Structures are given as C-alpha cells and as structure tokens.
N, C-alpha and C positions, 0 to 999 in steps of 0.2 A: 452317696458313696462314690459314684462315678465322677461327679463334679469335683469332689475333694481330691481324687487321684489325678485328674487333669490339672487342677491348680498346682499340686505339688510337683507334677512333671514340668509344668511351665516354669516354676520357681527354680527348680534344679537346673534346667537347661539355661535359664538366664544367668544363674549364679556361675555355672561352668563357663559360659561365654565371657562373663565379666572377669572371672579369675584367669581365664586363658589370656586375656588381653593384659591384665594387670601383672601377671607373672611371666610374660613372654620376654622380659628383659633380664639380663643383658642380651643383646643380639648384634649381629653384624650384617651390613647391607652394602652392596656395591652400587656406586652411582655411575652416571654416564661418562665420567672422566676416568673410569676404571679403578677408582679408589675404593678400597674396602674400609668402611667406616663403622666403628663400634659405638653402640648406644648402650650405656650402662643402666639407664633408667628412662622411663617415659618422659619425653620433653614436656615442659610446662610453660615455657616462654619461647614462642616461635616468631621469627621474622620472615616475611615473604618478600622476595625481591622481584616478583612478577605477578601480574593479575591472574594468570593461570593458576598459580599455587594458591593465591588467596581464595579463588572460587572453589578450589578443591577442598581446602581446609574448612571453609564454612559448610560445604556440602557434606563433609564428614562429621559435622557437629563440633568442630574444634575452634569455633569463632572466639570463645572466651580465652583461649590460649594464645591467640594471635596478638602480639604486642607492637608490631610494626609492619607497615605496608608501604608500597610506592605511591607516588602521586597519581598513578594511573589505575590504581586498584579501586574501581568504582562499583563493583558488583560482588555480593549483594549490597544493598544500601547500607547495612551495618558496617561494611568495610571502610566506608568513607569517614567513619567516626574514629578509626584507629590512628595511632601516631604515624606520621609520614616520615619516611627516611630518605626522600629524594626521588629522582626519576629512575626509569628502568636502566638507562645507560649512564646515569649520573647519581648513583647512590652515595649518601653521605656516610662514609665508613665510621667516623666518630659517633654519629647519631645512632648507628646500628649497635656499636659496642656498648654505648651508654645504656641501652635497653637491657643489657645483660641476658641475651638470649641463650638458650641451651640447644637451639636448632635454627639454622638459617637455610632457607630453601632458595636455590639459585636456578636460573633457567637460560638456556640458549648460548650460542657462541659468543655473543657480545659480553656476557657476564663471566666468562672464564677467567679473565684477568682479576676480577674482584674476588673470585673464589680463592685464588692464590694469596691475595693480599689479606683477606680475612683469616685464612688458615694460618698464616704467619703470625697473626695477632692472637692466635690461640682460640679461634672460633670454630665451632662444628658446622660445616657447610655441606649440604647434600645437593649435588648438581644433577639436573636431568635435562634431557632434550629429546622429547618424543618425535619420531619421524613418520609415524603412521597412526591410523585410527586405533589399531591394536595396541600400539605403544601407549596411546592416550588412556585406553581402558585399563591397561596394566599399571599405568602410573597411579591410578586411584588406589590400587592394592599396595603398591610400593610405598606410597606416602602413608597409607593406613597402617602398614606394618611397623614403620619406624616411629609412628606417633601414638601407637596403642589404640588405633581405631580400626582394627582389622575387620570386625563384623560389619561395621557401617560401610567400609570400603568395598567389601564383597557385595553388599546389597546395592551400593551405588553402581558398581560395575555391571551387575545383572540388569538393573533398571535401564541404564543407558544402552546396553547391548540389545535389550529387547526392543527399545525404541528404534534403534537402527535397523533391526531385523524387520520391523513393521514397515519402515520406509522402503526397504529393498523389496519386500513382498509386493508393495504397490507398483514399484517400477517393473519388477519381473526380470527375467534373464535378458541381458542385452549383449549382442555380439559387439566386439570392439569397433568394428567398422560402422556400426549404427550409433555409436555414442557421439553426442555433440562435442566438437573440439572446442576447448576452453583456453583462453589466454587470461592469466591473472596479472593485473597491473599492480606492481609494487613500488612504482615511482614513475613520474612523468619526465623529469629533467635531471639526470638522464633516465631513460626507461629501464625499470627494474622488473624482474619477474622471479619465478620459482622453478626448481627442477624436482627430481624424484626424491631428494633428501628432505623436502619440506612435507610436513604432515598434511598440508593443504592439498597437495597432489592426490593423496589417498582419500581425502574428504571429497574431492571432485569425483573420484572414481566411484565411491560409495553412493554419490548422488546421481550416478548414471552418466557422468561426463568423462572426459579425458583431457589432461593437461597436454597442450601441444609440445611442451618441452619436457615431458616425463622421461625422455631418454637421456637427459643430461643429469649426471650424478652430482648435483649441487643443491644446496637449500635456497640460496639467493644468488643472482648474478645479473649483470647488465646486458642489454641487447639493443639492437637498432630496429627501426620500423620495417626495414626491408626483410629482415629475417622473420618478422611476425607475418608480413604479407605472404611470404613463401608458404607458410603453414595455413594461411587463410582460415583463422578460427571462426567458428559459428557464433560464439558468444565471448564477450569481453566481461570479465568480472573485476570490479573495483570496489574498494571498501570506502565507506563514508556514512555520514548520518543524514545528510540532506540529499536525497536521491536526484532531484532535478538539478541542483547546483553542481553536483559531482559529474553528472552526465554532460551538462552544458560545458563544463570546464574541459572535458575530454574532447567534445565536438569542436570547440573553439580553436584547438590546436591543429594547424594545417596538416601536419604529417599524419594525424589520426584519421583524417577524412578519407584516406585512401583505403582503409579497411572496410571490407564488405559488411562486417558485423556492426560497425559504427554507422555506415550508410543506412542500414536497415533498423537502426536503433535497437540492436540486440546487445544492450549494455545492462548488466545486472549489478545493481549497487546493494551491498550488504554491509551491515554494521561491522566496523573494525573490531568491536568488542566480542563479536561472535566468530568471525572467520579467522582472526589472528590468535585465538586462544584455544589450545588443545586441552579443554577442561570438561566439566560436567554438562556444558551446553553444546557439546559437539554434535549431538543428535539433532538439536534444533537448527544448527548450521547446515547440516546435511539436508534436512527437510526443506529449508528455505531455498537452497540451491536446486534440489530435485524438483520442487514445485515450479521453479522458473523454467527448468529444462523440459519438464513433462507436466504442463499445467492441467491437462485433461485427466491426469491420474491423481491429482491432489485437489479436486474441486470440493470446497466446503461452502455450502450455501448458508447465507446469514439467517439467523433465527430472530434477531432483534434489529429492526430497520427504522431509521429516522429519515423522513423525507422533508427537504427544505424547499420544495417546489410544488405548487398545486397540480400541475400536469403529471408530475412524478407520482404523487399520491393517487391520482385517478387511475394512472396506469398500473399501479400495484394492485388496485382493486380489479382492474380488467384481467390481470394475470392470475387472480385468485389467491394472492398471498397477503391479503389484508390482515389476517390474524397475526402476521409477523411485524406489522406496522405498529410501533410503540410510541411514535411521536411525529408531529407534522407542524406546519405553520398555521397561523390563525386564519390565513386565507384559503386553506384547503377545505373547501366546502362541498366538493363533489367527489363521490356520491354522498348522499345525505348522511350515511354512517360515519363518514370521515370527520364530521363535526364533533363527534364524541371522543375522538382521539386526543391524547395529551398534546397541548400546544407548547412548542418549544422555541418559536421564532416568529418574526414577521417574514416578509419575503426577503428582506435584506439583513436585519439584525437577528443575532442568535443568542439565546439565553444559554450560555456555556455551562453554567452550574446545573441547569436542569438536564441538558443533553448528557453531561457526564454522569449525573445521578441515575439516568436510565440505563447505563451500561450497554450502549448499542454495539452490535457487531459491525455495523456499517452506517455511515451517514451519506445520504445522497444529496449533493448540493447543486446549485445552478450558478450561472454566470452572474446572477444578481446577489448571491450570498456574499456577505462581508468577507473579504479576502483575509483579513487579520484573524477572524474567527475560525476560518477554515484552517489556517496555518497553526493556530493554537491547538485545534483538535488533532492535527497531524503530529504536532510536537508531543502530544499526550499518547501517541501511538494508537489513536482511534482511526480506523480506516475511513477515508473520505473519498468518494468518487464524484467527479465533477461532470455535470451535464450542461454544456454550453447552450445558449439560446439557439435553437435550430433556425437555419436560413431558408429551408425549403421543406416540402413534403417528404422528399427523399431522406433528409436528415432527421426528420421526426421519426420515420420508420427505422432508420439506423440506430437511433438512440433507444427506441422501444425494444429493438432486438438486443441491444447491449444490456438493457435492464432485464430482459428475459434470461440472458446468459448468467447475469449476476445472481438471479433468484432461482435458477434451475428450471425456468419455464421457457426455454428457448423454442421448443416445439409449439407451445401455445402462442407465443409471440409471433412466430412465423405465420401461423394460421390466421391470426387477427390481421396482420399486415396484408396477407394475400387477399382477404375479403375486402379490406379497405381499398387496395389498389384496383381491384375489379370494379368496385363502385365508382371510384374516381374516373377510371377509363370509360365507364358507361356514360357518365355525365359529359366528359370531354368529347366523346363521339356525338352526343346529341347536339352540342353547340358549335362544333367545328365549322359548319358551313353557314352559320348565322351571322348577321351583322354584329360587329363588336362595338358596344357602346363605351364611351369614355367615362371613367369612374374616378371620383375623388374619395379617398378613405380618410376620415378624420379620426385620429386617436388621441388628440390633445387639444385643449382650448386656449390656455394661457401659458405659453404661446401656442399658436395653431401648429399642429404637428400632423404629419401624414406618413405614409408607408412608401419606402423606396424599393428598388428591385432586389436588394439583398436581404429581404425579409420573407419568411414563409407566407406571410399574409399576401404578398404579391402573387403567390401561387394560387390563392383563392380567386383573385381577379382573373388571372390568365386562364385557369382551368374552367372557370365559370363562363368563359367567353367574353371577357371584357378587356379594356385597355386601361392600365393604371397611368394617369396623367403625370405622376411623379416617379415613374419607374426608373428613369435615367438620371435622377438627381443624386448627388453625393450625400446630401443631408435631408432629413425629414422636415426641417423647419420650412413653413409655408405661410404666406400672407393671404388674407382674404382678397386682396387686389389681384394676386396671382391666380387665385381660383376663378375670379371674375374674368380674367383674361383667357384662361384655358377653357372656361365655359363647359364643364363636363355635363354629360347626359344624366348621370346619376351621382348622387351624393350620399355616402353611407357614414353614419356617425356611430362610433364604437364607444360604449359607455365605460370608458376607462378613466375614472377620476373626474368625469364631467357629467353634467346632467343632460341627458339626451334631448328631452323635450325642450329644455331651455335653449339649447344650441339650434334645434330645429326651427324655433321661432325667430332666432337671430337670422338664420339663413333665409327665412321666409320674407324678410325685408328686402332682399336682393332680387327684385322681381324680374330683372333682365336675364337671370340665369335660366338656362334650359331646364335644369333639374327642378327649379322652383315652379316654372311655368307648367311643367308636366306632372307636378306633384310626385317627383321622384327623389324625395329625401327619406331615407330609412334609418332606423335605429337597430343596432345589433348588440346583443349581450356580450360584454367584453370577456367574460369567463369562457364562453364557448369558443370565441375567436382567438384569444390570446394565450390560452393554456391548452394547446391541442394535444390530443392523443391521436393515434391513427383513426380510431373510431369517431371521435368528436370532430376531427378534420372533415370527415365525410359529411357529418351532420351540418356543419357550418357551410361547407361547399354547396350542399343541396339548397340551403336557405339563400345563399348569395346568387346561385344560378337561377333560382325562382325570381329574385329581385331583378336580375339583368334580363331575363327572358321569360317573363311570366306566362306568355301564351304558348311557349314551346316546351317548357319543362313541366312534367307532371309531378304531382306530389309523391 
C-alpha cells in the first residue's frame, strides 16, 4: 500500500512538472539588450551562435532541438555533429535563416550587430552577456525558461552552485590583501586584458585571486607592459591547449621578461574552452585556477599509477604505495613482487593501448621514455610526470621527495632520505683521509663506454674515496688504448647489456694494467647501480667502498 502511494505521488509530481513546462507558454522574457521578447510556444529549432549557449543547451537536455552551431562549438562531442553556421564573429546569416530556427541565441558585444540584422530578417534572437558567476548561474534558468526546460535548468544551477561552494569551502575566507594578484592575458600584440565587466574577473575572485585591473569598468581593453609591471601580478593567466608552448611563447617576448611572475614561471595555462565560456563548466574552471593558486588545498593523490622506470617502481614500493601501482615496464623486477604487475612498456617504448585501457590517474615517465608516446598520453589528457635521469645523489633524493609529494608520502620520503644521507656521510667520513685509487667504470662494451662527471655514478666513485679517470671528459666514449694510458688502479665492469665475465677475461689479457696485475677487476650488478633509489644508492656505495678500500671499510 505504501509503495503504491509513493509511486502515485512520484507520477503526479512528474506529470505536474511536465505540464508546468509544457503549458508555461506564451511567455515574455527580457534579454541583455533590454528587449522584451515574446515566446508564443516552446522552441523546437534552436541555433546557437556561441559555444557557451551550445554547452548550456546540451546540459539542459535540449541537444536534439539544436539545429545549428558555430565552428567553435566543440563540447560536448555531439555538438560537433550539428550543422555549422560559421564562426563566432563571422556567422553566415543566410545559412542561419535557411535552418528555419524558432530561436537564435546570441552572445557578447561582438554579436550585437548580428542580432539587429537577424531581427530585421524576422528572426527571434535572444541576446545575453553574463558579467559574473551569478549571471552565469542565472543564465541557466533564463535559457531554461524560454526553452521549456525550467526543471532541468534549476537542477543544473543547483548542481554547479554546490560545486562552487565546495571549492570555496576548501579555500576558506581570504582577506583581499591575501589574494594572489592575477593578470589575464587576452592578447600579446597588442597586449589585451579584462576589467570588472568580464565574468572572468569574478571567476578569479571565486578561485581566491583578484584581477589587478578589477577597478576598470570594461570587459576588454588594451594595455602596455609598464602598467602591468606597476601592479606586479603574482600570477599570469593565459589560455591555450599546449601549456609548454604557450608559456614559452610568452617567455620569448622580451617585454614579458620584466615581469616577476614570468621570471618565477608563475604562468598558469588553462584551456580557452574553459576560461572563456560562462557555462556549465564554470565550476571546473574555478577549481582549476584555485588549484593552481592554492595547491596545498586541492591535493588529490593518484589511486592508479603507471611507472615507466625501474627505479620509480622500486621507489613506489619503498613508499608503501605498491597497491596503487597498476602497470610498469618489463624491466621493473625489484622488488620481486613488481614482476607480477601488468607490463605496459620497455624502458623506451610504450604500449599506448594497454596504458589507456588501464585508466591511470598518473603516468610516471623517465627521460628514456619515448617522447612521442609521452605527448600522445598528454594529448589524451592523461597526466604524465617526467623524472629526468638524475646527475647526482642529491638529485636522486630530490626526485624521491617529488614522488613522495605526488603520492602523499612526503613525510615517509623525507625519513628515508635522511637515513640514506646519514649512511652516505658515514662512509665518506671513513674514506676521507685514505689514499684515493684511480677507477675506470665500464658500462658499455661495443663501443667501450664509461662514466663522466655529470652522472650520479660519478658520486659513487667520489663518495667511496676514489678518482674517476673519466670525470672531466665531455663524452663517455673511451678506447682500451686510453684505459691503458691512464692505467687505473681499479676497473669496475657494470653488467649493462654486456657479459661481465667475458669482459673481465678480455681485460685480463692486458697484463701491464695495474688493475690486472693486482687482480682489481670487479663486476657489479647494473640494476643496483643504474636504477638507484636513496636506499639502493647506499647499498651500491657500500659495495664500491669495499672494493676501493677493502681493508678499511667494514661490512
């Protein structure tokens, strides 16, 4: 009985809502040009002259009634399948009229002339130009009212409003003096920006920032670099799809180099499709900007991680987040449990299909990872973080700490680094007053290759109390004749793609070498040496120190 009553109540409410929308016509609504427009019936054929309107119409469930959109209407994906009527500032009037629309939605100052032209041709045009976040939220209802989608519009407004409230709760109350000063680049030659009449100024405020030109009552205007320097913005915001290219383009221009924000690389690049459209994704825009301005308040740690480097994989286990590792390379063999993880790459080549199918939150790449694969992942909006090959023990620690921050294990990373540093210092103190033997490190056979001073492996030799005979060379290519000439005390062979014992026999033929005479040719596992974590660096250092000073270094 109760279930039946609930069902009838639901049906009645739904019916009333449907009838309310169906029978709310005729109605009159005022647009942002001050015109009162009468709608005798619910529109069935709608043309959108702006991406903002297109996004709103689809969000209201009116996609089927959209018969024409601009060339720039690319979201949602279904919008791209609609009939194109030209550009935002170059709409084809005849194409629009040919679609026989009963409603045309126009947007912004630049489209006011087209409103007049279309109106003279007998078309019903509703013009809007939201100037704030509130105007944007109200726009959902305004369009919902004139299209018969009032219920959906109210729901959309409530959902987006709630999202914005959640963002602001994370930020908290911020005094105006504490807000980062923001400059919005709207053009480089000449420089363009926005004032208080642009909704973006209010977006920045909701994100916890403040537009340095918020006191100027204009939506868009041109300005010179000196005026920007006077305000000294903390952050420069520019729109674009390729973050690195956009930032570099800005940095390459001489006049921008005077800005402190540019010098400090405080340049935030955000998609034009987000920041320039006051529509259903406005909360997403606010969150992206707020996350940049207040990164500590928007930390989201990845739950699905792919590692494209053996040392990165080992470090994830060290940090205790191995349960979040969903894929790694075929060379990720330490610890033993890593062998059971899904294999998605070699050290260089990446199986893109497999990576994509695993739906990672983040992909951790190295400087050896194929650049094109990395770019393809980024193009697919998969977050990729690069870890360049470290050149020193210090950089190994820095990258480990970076990994700790990414995974929410910064404290644990700092503790592991501190232990490693203490052990390294202990070894260095033991060998500091000992005689330093000359060492040749072989890491390749055909051709013969060694380690120069710009590699972290050089730190092994130095910290263990030795002298790298190739430290000052620009290239690691070395000949056996050069080794004979340098005549090192110790020769260490790293089993990286070469057979250690075979190489040891070859060197054994050079009986004039001190290393051969004194039986000082050693073989070291390449994995331990060439894929270091802070912990494995210490282990390898202890081994090398024992090789260099066997009588002075204890186990």
